[in-house]
C-alpha positions, 0 to 999 in steps of 0.5 A: 732304581734298576738302572743304578743298581745295574750300573752299581752291580757293572762298574762298582760303587764308586762309579757312582755319583753322590746323588746316585749313591743317595739314592739308592739309601732313600730307596724310593720317590716320595709323592711321584717325585723320581728318587734322583731327584729327591736325592739331589734335593736333599743334597743341594740342602746341604750345600752339595757336601756329602761330608755335611750330610753325613754330620746331620742328625735325624731330625735335620735329615728328615726336614731337609727334603721331606725324606721322612723318617724311615729314610733320614734314619738309613741315611743316619745309619749309612753315615754311622757305618762309614765313621764306625769302618774308618775308625776302626782302620785307623784303630788297627795302626799300632805305630804313629809315624807322623801328626797325620797318622794321628789326625786319621787316627782320631777324626773319625771318632771325635770331629763330629761331637757336638761337645769337646773330648780331649785324648792323649796318646802314649807311646814308646820310643819307637813311636808304638802305641801303648795306650789311646786314653781319654782324659776329659770331656766336656761342653761346647766352649771347652774342657777342663784338662788337669796335665798333672794327671796326664804326665802321672798317666805317662809314668805308670804306663812307661811312657816316653812320648805323648801327643795331645789330642782334642777336637772344636765343635765351632767347626775352627781349629784355631788354638785357643789361649787356654790351648796355648796355655796347656800345651806350655804346662803339660810340656813342661811338666813331661819335660820334668820326667823326661817325657817328650809331648811331641805335638798337640793336636787339634781336630775340627770340621774345617781342618786341623791345627798342629802345635808342632808344625806351627812352630809353638812346641819343641819336642826335643 
């Protein structure tokens, strides 16, 4: 422990490897096992991927390497702090330049959910954010979105542009037939009021999908 704290103090947390950071969170070993070895076993249980470890719930963390409830809660808390920091930084943005900006804004919030959420991002003609609005919340397989309510809210806000965002708990970002149909209906309904659907983004653990980038949407 002292060696790791000295290294962090002297060189910064960014100098520590993944296993070393985990070892500091764990605090001490189990039944005489050094904390670095315990951290290595825990990381191996998730394929060496911190991202997968950070998404695990307390029950899975506790059983993964026999680290116990207190250590599992400590890791889960650290992962949640990281997500909230990313969400807070993204939430400070008041203007959208590209679809990547939208992904950075929403990924910390919806990527790890075990159910689908759909959000609408309402914008001015200069891409300033007017409002972020959760328009539906559903199950693992999908959620129901009423495109008329999405357009109605845009009219209430005097928004001239909007972006639709939702997550896929399955891990793959490939759009379903229902996703494609919703995009078509929303684009047509919005166009009736001179409102542009700029993009429909699907966020998942394995990546993201942009209807605009794949040529499935014409925002003009």
